[in-house]
Structure formats: C-alpha cells, structure tokens
N, C-alpha and C positions, 0 to 999 in steps of 0.2 A: 681146706688142710687147717686140724687142729693139734694143738699144742700140748696135752695134758693127760693125764693119769688117775686112779684113784685115790681118794685119800691114802688110803693104809698104805698104797704102795709107792703116794710122795711123802708122806711124812716117816714111813721105812728108812727113806735113801736121806731125810734129812736126818734121821738120827744117825746113823752110820756114818753119816761124811759130815755133818754141820751143816750150816747155812753157806758156808765161802770155801768146801771142798772142793778142791780142785780136781778128784776123782782119776779118772782115768789118760786126760788131755795133757796136762805137764809134762813133757818132755816124752813125751811117745808120739810127736807127730812126723809121719809115714815120711821116708825117704824119697826124695825124686831129683830128678837132676837140677843143680845149684843154678842160679844167676850167672850169667856171665857177661861178660862183655862182648857187645855185637851187635848187631843188627837183628830189629825184630821184624820179622814179619805181620805179625799183626798185633793189635793193641785191644784191650779190653778194659772200660773205665769205669767202673764200678762206683755207683753216688747211693751213700745212704743222704737222703734230703735232710736237713735238719738234724742232725745225730748228736747230741751233748753227748760226752763220755761218760754218763750217768746211764742213757741208754743203751749203750755198750755194755755196760757194767751187769746192768740187770738182764740183759737178754743170756748174755755168758752162764750168769750164775742160774737162771732159769734152766737154760741145758746140760748144764751140769746135774740141775738136781732131777729133771724129767729123763732127759735121753741118756745121761753118763757121759757126755762128752761136753769137751768146751764145746766155743762155737768155731766154725772156720775163718775167721776176721783173726779170732787169736792164736789158733792155730799158725795160720799162715805166720805169726813172727819166729817162728822156732824152727822154719823151715833156713837150709842155709842157703844163703846169699841172698835174702829176703830183707829190704830194707826197710824202717820208720822212719817219720819224722814227724815234726809237728807244723804247722802253717799257718802264717795268719792270713786272714781273710778280710782285712777291711774294703770298703770300696774307693772310688774317687771321691765321692762326696760323704761318706758316712763311716762312722768306724764299727759302726752294727752295718752288716750286710744284706741283701737281698738274696735270693736265689738266681733272678737275671744278672746281676750284677757279678755273682761268686763262680756262676758256669760261664759267661764272657769271659772271664779272668783267664779260665781255662781252654772256651772256644778261639780267642784271638791272642792272646796273652798280654792283655792292657785291662788296666784299670777303667770300667766305667763309671757313670753314676747309678744309684741304684733305678731299676725298676727297666734300664734300656738292654736291650738284646744287641750284643757286638756293633756297638754303635757310640764312638768314641764321645768324649767331651768338646770334641772340637768339630763333631759332625762326621767324621770318616766310618767308613763302614770295612773294616780291614775283613780279610779271609777268612770263612769258620775253617776251625780243625776238620772236620768231613772234607766240604769243600775241597780242601786242601789234599787229604788223602785221595777224593776220587777223582780229581784231575791225576793224581800219581798212577791211575790202575788199578786203586783198591776197592773194595766194595765196601760200605758202610749200612751202620746198623744205630735204629734209638729202638729202646726198650722199657717202659715204664710203667710204673699201676697210675700217675696222673694220665690226664689229657697229654696225648703227643706232642700238644701244641704248647704245653706249659711251659715253665721257665727254665728250668733242667736241660730238656731235651732240645729243646729252641735253641740255647745257649751254642751246642757242636752243630747247627746246621743255619741259620738265618740271623739277618740283620733288618735288627725292626727298632725303634725308638721306643717304644713302650711295650711292654710285654702283653699288655691287655689285647694288643693286636694280632688275636691267636689266629682269627681266619689269614690274615697277611701271612702267619707264621704256615697254618696249611696249607697256602699256596705254594711256597716256598719249599716246603716238603715234597713236594710232586712235581713242582719243578727242577729241583734239584736230584730227584729220583735216587734219594736214600734208597736202599737195597732190601731193608728188613724192618719195619715199622712195626710198634707191637705197644699195646697199651690202649687209653681211652680217649674218647673226644670225637665221637664219630660225629658229633654236631657241626663242627667244620669241614666235614668231609662230605658235601654234598652230592649225589651221582654227577651233575658238572662240573665238579672241583674233579674226582677221578678221573673222569671220561678225558682228562687231557693229556692221562696217561695209558692209553690202551691196552700197554702189555703188563700194568699191575693186575695184579690179584688181592683180591678183595676175601678175608674171614672174618668170621664175628663170633666164632664160639671156638670153646678148645679143641672140639673132635673136627671142625672144620680146619685146625691150623696142624694138628696131628697127620690129618688125612690129605695136607695139600703138599703135591710135590715139591722135592725140595730146590730144585732149581725156578731162576726166574725172582723176580720181585713182587715182595709180598704186603699189602698193609693190613694188620691185625684192628679191627675196632670193634672193643669189648664191654662195652658202656658209654653212653653217649656224652656223660662227662669223665669223674674219674671213674675208676674202677675201684668197687668196693674193699674195705678195710680187710684183713683176714678175716678177721672174726665174723664177718655179714657175707663172704663171700658167696656169690647165688652160682649155681652148678655150672653153667655155662662160660663163666669166666677163668682163664687158666691161671695158674700161679705164678708168682715174679718168678721161681724156678721152672717154670714149664719153657715158659716165653723164653726164658735165658739158654735153654736146651734148644730150643727149637732155632733160636737166632744162630747159634754156634756152628748148630750141625749146618744149616743155611749158607753160613759165611764161610765157614772151616774148610770146604774146599775149593773156593775161590782161587784164579792161577797168580793174582797178584798179591793175595793176602787179601786183611778188613783192618776196618776201626771200629767197634762197637762200643756203645754209651749204655749202661743197665741203670736204669733208678729206682730206688725204693724208696717210689715218691710220697707216699703216705705216712710215712714215720713223721714226716715233716708236719702233716696236717694235727696227726695224733697229738703231736708236743704242744702244735697250737691251741690244740681244744685239751689240753690237762688232762687227756683220755690214757692214764697209766695201762691198762689193759690191753687197747686198740697199739699203744706206742710201740709195748715189746713183740704185740705176735707180730706187727710189719717187721719190726727189727728181727726177729728170727725170721720169719719170710725172704729179708734181704740175705740174712743169712745162706738160709738154704739155694739162693740164688748164686753167693760166693761158691759155693759147694758145687757146684756145677761149672761155673767158669775156673776153678781149682784142678777138677778132673779134664777140661779141653785140656790147659797150658801145661800140666805134668806129665800130658801124654805124649808131649815134643818139645826143641827148643828154642821155639823161633816165636816164642806171646811171651809180651810183659804185661802183666795185669796190674792195674793199678786200683788200689781201694781205700774211697775215701771217703768224705761229707764234703759240704759246701760254707756247711755252718753250724754254731748249735745252735737248741731251743728251746727254752722253758727250763732247761740243767735240772733234769728230774733226780731222783736219788733216793736211795732206802736210806729213812731218818727217825726211827723209832727203834727199839728196844729189839733184842734178842727172839722172844717170841712172837711181839707184834709184827717183827719181819719173815718170820715165820709161816704166820697166820695169810700176811700178804700177799708172798710170793705165791700160796697154795689158792688164793683167789685168784689174783694174774691167770696162773696157769689151766686154771678150769673157768675161766670168762666164755661168756657166750654169744656177745656183743656189743657192739660199738657204745660210745656214748650220741655220736650221730642214730641209732638205733633208737635209744630212750629217748630223744627228744623227738625222732617220730612218734612213737606209742604217746609223749606226753602232747602233743600237737594234735593226737585224732582221738583224744580222751577228753572227758569234759572239761569244761574251759572255766567254772567257779574254782574259789581259794580253795575247797575242802576237796575239789573233784581233781584240782590239779598236784597240789601235794601228795595225796593219795596213789594218783597213776605214776608221780616222780617214783615213790618209794617204792613201788611194787616193780614198776621197769629196771629201778636200778638194781634191786635183787636179782631180780631174771636175769640181768647182762654181770654183774659184778660178783652174786655173792652175798654183797653187804647189806645187812638188815640193818636199814638208821633206826635209831632212839626217838623219844618222842621229842626231844632237844632238837634232834637233828633236822626231823620235820617241820620245827618250827624254825629252824636257818633260813632249811627253803623258803620257806613262807616269806619270810624277812627280805631273803636277799635276792630270790629271782621273782617272786611277785610283787611284794613293795621297793624291791630295788633301792632296798635299803643301803647305804654305805656304811661296809662293816672292817675296812680295811684301810691303816692311812696311807700304802701306797696302791696309788690308783688303777694302776693295769691288774691289781691283785683283785678288782670289784669285776662285780658281775656276774652273769651265769657261767661263764665258762672259769674264772678263779674260783667262784665261790662251789662251784660241784669239784672243784680238782682238790681244792681244802677240804669238804666233808668227806672226799672218798679216800681221804691221804690217812683218815682214821681208820679206814677198814685194808687199804691195800700197801699202808709204810711207804708210801712212792709220794713226797711232794716236789711241789713244782716253785720255781722262781717266779714266771709271769706266765702270759701265754704269746712271751714276742720272740724274736730272734735276738741273738748274745753274742759279744764278741769274741768267745774264747778261742784261742787257737787249737786246731783241728787234728785228730787221726791222718796220718799219709801210710800206706803199705804196697810195699811194691816186690812183685818178683817176676825174673826172667828177662833177658837181653836187655840193659837199660835199665834195670834197676839200679843200678852203681850210679847213675846219675843224678838219684834222688839224695840231697844230703842232709842232715839231719834237723836243720832248720830253713825252712823254704817261704818263699811267698807265693799264695797261688797262682798267681801268671807264669811261676816257672812250670807247672805242669803240664803247662801248654809246649814251651820249649821243648823240657822232656820227652811228650812224647813224638814231636817232630825227628828231635834226634833221634830217637830208638827207631823210628822210622828210616834213618840214613834221609828225611826231608829237612833238614837243617843242619848246619856245620855243628859238629861236638866241640867242646871248650879245649 
C-alpha cells in the first residue's frame, strides 16, 4: 500500500491549507457510543513500537496533506468518553527501557530488567496477560509486523529470561494455544514445532489468510524473519490493517470474548535506522490498523481499546524552515523504498570507493527522491567508507547516524540518535474500562487496567 499522490495535487493541498492545516479532521470525529464504566468483554491492545511523539506528529501531518484527514489516533482523542494519559516507561534497571521490559510491564504488571520477558529480577515468572485471559475462557491473539517471537508479542504470552530465546518463545506460543498469531518469524516454527498442535492451521500469504475459514486457531507466518517495511512490502504479505481485520473477524465471535495485541513493530526498526520515510509510512500503516480496531469497537459497547507505544526512539521531528519542510514532506509521501532496500543495493553493487558512493547516491535518490550534492557524496565517502568520526556525540557516528543526518537536508526530519529514549509516552483508551486510565500512569498500570476492565481483577 502506498500513501502518496502527484506533486501538483500535493502542493495544491499544501497551498490551500498550509503545512500544519488541520483540514477536516479536528472537531468532526464521528459520533459513537461513549465509554462507560462497566465490564469489557474484549480488550484490543495496540502498540506502535518505538513511537516518539514526533513520529505521530509527522504521520498526522502527512495524512492531512495526502488524505485530507487526521490520524485515527488523533481522532480518538475527540471521541466522547475517550481517555488520554502520559505514561512513564523506565524498567527495573534502566531509565531507558527496551521493548522486552516495557512489554513485560504490560504482560505481568511488574518492572523487569531490560532484555527479560516476564521474568522478575528475583527470578519469578508471573502469569502473562494472555495466559490469564485464556484461563478465564477468552480467546487470544497476537498480530505484529515483526517476528511473532519478538519482544512485544512475546511479552503478552511468554516467560523467558532473555528476549533472544526466540525458539523457546515460539514453543510457548504453541504450547499456550494462542488462537490467532499473525506476523513474521517462520524460521522459529519448523514442522516439528507446529505438529505439537494438530488443530492449528498455518497460512503463509495474504490470500490464504483471507480464504481461511474463520473458525479454529490460525498461525500466519508471512516472512522468515520480520515482515517487510510498508515501502518494501511484497505482494504476498498482508498489511497490518489486513491482519488486524482478520484477527477481529476470527476473535469477535468467540463466546467468552477475547484479548488481542496488535503491534506496529517496524516503526521501532525504522527509528533505529533513522529512516524517516520508512518510519512514517509504517506509522501510517499502524494508523490504518487503528481504523480497523475503531470500526470494530464502535459497532458495540463491550470492547476496551488501548492505543499506546512502549517507548520513544530517536526522537525525530521536522526541524527546518517552512519551504524545506514542505519539500521534505512531499519526498516522504512519494518515497519508494526503505533504507534497508538502499543498503541491499549498495551491498550488491561495486565495492570500490567510487562504485560504493555512486551506487549509494543513485539508490538514495530512487528510494527517497533526494539528489545528493557533490559535498554530500564526499560526506558519504568520508563517514561510511573511511569511517571518519564527524560528530562529537558517539552514537551519532556510523552509517545510521550519518545517512540520517545527510537525508535531513532533503527530508527536513532530524533524529536525536539511533537509540531508544526515556520520554513519557502517549496512551489513549476508549470503551468500558477507559475511565480507569488516569492522566499520568506507570506502564505497569495498563496490566491492571486491562484485568480490571475484564473483571479479572478487583477495581479500586
């Protein structure tokens, strides 16, 4: 799915409304049933992994420019009964959390060390949220654009001392009989692993998923490792919105209700790569999935929807003047490929210095529309090939920081670093149980809120 339009149409919208024009979105949120105090039958827990506030901002601006609407996430804020909060995200051993510790805060309601999945500092293995829900008679689901064994989905179902134990996580996904699992990570699900659950049906393409009967457990594995970035998506891969819709269709009819976790996991990867184009297109893909969840929840009054992120990453933001931001936003909207694709082109091309620089310049232009100057080509040679230190901040050196900084000249989006940040994060909730979300919370509170909304824990 591409989120773009022609140059004339793009600039026409910009001239009519300005870069930050709100257009038709603010003040026109559709009327739906308000959130009410009561018991939720279902919980949909959505995570844009590694989403800094700047990521949400740029995606919302691009949606207003390209589609004439704001993000589904921002529209949630205007709905009667919705709740907003800022959430602190530190782990048991670090001010800057990783996804394993942040996800475990939701999974078991306790702070753990970075790298651990639902294993406490004293070695306990509390029951993860999806296991608790399953024991209460609810169906369960995991949907992600990463490997399904990656940190965030794992934190809702598994207990392992290290997030790198992905084979063990895969084993637990099978053993704990998650009803719907959709994403990447086929490498960890050999036939011998899948055979442990004879009733499990496996699909490997978007068409197979759409054609599969809606009953029974399903495991969708669409890439050997992570699913592709939105900009690089292969024809057989479903979008995150596709997977979310399919999961809701399968889980929504279950008599006991369900708990579904949905992750836009490659948002985090693009931020680590300082890849503004891949970052914003994957954030918009996540927002499309929010749209599917909102449509489901708005048609009934028994579903708590939680939308959040686990931590900031790289703190991107528009940072140049008006005309530069207009040009940058246009290039992001028209982008064709991620920086992963650029790296693959460089790796497969000539390996002498002149060949590397030429291939990099051509690939960056093909991917982002940016035409490097001679000085910028020399920068590529100096920083990428000669490994010269060019920034006093160590983390800003190397290929990631250097290419991200170079592209900021053309995209007007700059990054702080290639790393996670300690920022407080956005939480939005709608539906029965949303009233439990206070204006300022700790990430462990969302575990308790989900259980209380489902009447699986006592309310305050």
